[in-house]
C-alpha positions in Angstrom: 0.6 152.8 180.3 -0.3 155.0 183.2 -4.0 155.8 182.9 -5.5 159.0 184.0 -8.0 159.0 186.9 -11.6 158.7 185.6 -13.3 162.1 185.2 -16.1 163.0 187.6 -19.6 163.1 186.4 -19.5 166.9 186.4 -16.4 166.9 184.2 -18.0 164.4 181.8 -21.1 166.6 181.4 -19.0 169.8 181.0 -16.5 168.1 178.7 -19.0 166.7 176.3 -21.1 169.8 176.3 -18.1 171.9 175.3 -17.1 169.4 172.7 -20.5 169.6 171.1 -20.0 173.4 170.6 -16.4 173.0 169.3 -17.5 170.1 167.0 -20.2 172.3 165.5 -17.8 175.1 164.9 -15.2 172.8 163.5 -17.7 171.1 161.2 -18.9 174.5 159.8 -15.4 175.7 159.1 -14.4 172.4 157.5 -17.5 172.2 155.3 -17.3 175.9 154.3 -13.6 175.5 153.4 -14.3 172.3 151.4 -17.2 174.0 149.5 -15.5 177.4 148.9 -11.9 176.4 148.2 -12.3 175.5 144.5 -14.0 178.8 143.7 -11.6 180.7 145.9 -8.5 179.2 144.1 -10.0 179.8 140.7 -10.7 183.5 141.5 -7.4 184.4 143.3 -4.7 182.1 142.0 -4.1 183.0 138.4 -1.4 180.3 137.7 -4.1 177.7 138.6 -6.9 179.4 136.7 -4.8 179.2 133.5 -4.9 175.4 133.8 -8.7 175.5 133.9 -10.9 173.5 136.2 -8.7 170.5 135.9 -5.8 172.3 137.6 -8.1 173.5 140.4 -9.5 170.0 140.9 -6.1 168.4 141.0 -4.8 170.9 143.6 -7.9 170.4 145.8 -7.5 166.7 145.6 -3.8 166.9 146.7 -4.7 169.2 149.6 -7.3 166.8 151.0 -5.4 163.6 150.3 -2.4 164.9 152.3 -4.6 166.2 155.0 -5.6 162.6 155.7 -1.9 161.9 156.6 -2.1 164.7 159.1 -4.6 162.6 161.1 -1.8 160.1 161.6 0.5 162.9 162.8 -2.2 164.2 165.1 -2.8 160.8 166.5 1.0 160.4 167.2 0.9 163.7 169.1 -2.3 162.9 171.0 -0.6 159.7 172.3 2.3 161.7 173.8 0.9 165.0 174.9 -2.0 166.5 176.8 -5.2 166.1 174.8 -6.5 169.5 175.8 -3.2 171.1 174.8 -3.2 169.4 171.3 -6.8 170.3 170.8 -6.6 174.0 171.9 -3.4 174.6 170.0 -4.9 173.1 166.8 -7.9 175.4 167.2 -6.0 178.6 167.9 -3.6 178.0 165.1 -6.5 178.1 162.6 -7.7 181.5 163.6 -4.9 183.6 161.9 -4.9 181.3 158.9 -8.6 181.9 158.3 -8.1 185.6 158.7 -5.3 185.5 156.1 -7.3 183.4 153.7 -9.9 186.2 153.7 -7.2 188.6 152.4 -4.4 187.0 150.5 -4.2 185.7 146.9 -1.7 183.8 144.7 0.5 181.0 146.0 0.5 182.4 149.6 -3.3 181.6 149.6 -2.6 178.0 148.5 0.0 177.5 151.2 -2.1 179.1 154.0 -5.3 177.3 153.0 -3.4 174.0 152.8 -2.0 174.5 156.3 -5.5 175.4 157.7 -6.9 172.2 156.3 -4.0 170.2 157.6 -4.3 171.6 161.1 -8.1 171.1 161.1 -7.6 167.4 160.2 -4.7 167.0 162.7 -6.9 168.0 165.6 -9.4 165.2 165.0 -7.6 162.4 166.8 -7.3 164.5 170.0 -11.0 165.3 169.6 -12.0 161.7 169.3 -9.9 160.8 172.4 -11.5 163.6 174.3 -15.0 162.2 173.4 -13.9 158.8 174.6 -12.6 160.3 177.9 -15.8 162.2 178.7 -18.3 159.6 177.7 -18.9 156.3 179.6 -18.0 153.2 177.6 -21.6 152.1 177.3 -22.5 155.4 175.6 -19.5 156.0 173.3 -21.1 154.6 170.2 -24.0 157.1 170.7 -21.5 159.9 171.3 -19.6 159.2 168.1 -22.9 158.9 166.3 -23.8 162.4 167.6 -20.4 163.6 166.3 -21.0 162.4 162.8 -24.5 163.8 162.8 -23.0 167.2 163.7 -20.2 166.9 161.2 -22.6 166.0 158.3 -25.4 168.2 159.6 -23.4 171.3 159.3 -22.7 170.7 155.6 -26.1 172.1 154.3 -25.6 175.2 156.5 -22.1 175.6 155.2 -23.2 175.5 151.6 -26.0 178.0 152.4 -23.5 180.4 154.1 -21.1 180.2 151.1 -23.8 180.8 148.5 -25.5 183.7 150.4 -22.4 185.5 151.6 -20.7 185.3 148.2 -23.9 186.4 146.5 -24.1 189.4 148.8 -20.5 190.5 148.8 -19.1 189.0 145.6 -16.0 187.7 147.4 -14.9 185.4 150.3 -13.6 188.0 152.7 -16.5 188.1 155.1 -17.1 184.4 154.8 -13.6 183.6 156.2 -13.7 186.4 158.8 -16.9 184.7 160.1 -15.1 181.4 160.1 -12.2 182.9 162.1 -14.8 184.2 164.6 -16.3 180.7 164.9 -12.9 179.2 165.5 -12.2 181.8 168.1 -15.4 180.8 169.9 -14.3 177.1 169.6 -10.9 177.9 171.1 -12.4 179.9 174.0 -14.8 177.0 174.7 -12.0 174.4 174.5 -10.0 176.3 177.1 -12.8 175.5 179.6 -12.3 171.7 179.1 -11.1 169.9 182.3 -7.3 169.4 182.3 -5.9 166.2 180.8 -2.6 164.7 181.7 0.2 163.6 179.5 0.1 159.8 178.8 3.4 158.2 179.8 4.6 154.6 179.2 6.1 152.8 182.2 9.4 152.8 180.5 9.4 156.6 180.2 8.2 157.0 183.8 11.0 154.8 185.1 
């Protein structure tokens, strides 16, 4: 495999600083969606509501089980294409989906919410590889520790946001519009990441 030149110290600092911001945004969106989706489906999807909480629970379980497979797909793409491209495309694709989640109902809501969760999960392999790229090998364990602290640390904030905004508005419209704004911020920040090359095997390069 042809490896990329090692990033400069300035690129490392800039890259990881940007990733901290995008990881916080991604963590909030993921945890808000995970917290709000059961109630959102029960309110807006009548065909599921008729099945009771069991129907909602089964659907949510299916969505998140399949989203795990998307990490394999995301890893496959990250091995073949520019990490920055995979990451930024994954972020920007979530923006219109979050806006639509704020407005639609019925089965379109189920489809759009599922796609949003899939894409969120699919960007994680590229994110992990970007962390590895911008952190020296002797600090990578610390960097991934920081990532998981950010991921889990946003969960209480997400629960608070869901409860307060739904209490104030009685719906999920503003909640998901705010999530779309956060994802827009993450996308804008990710565009400032240093460029990454496409990984090529020696066979492909020949």
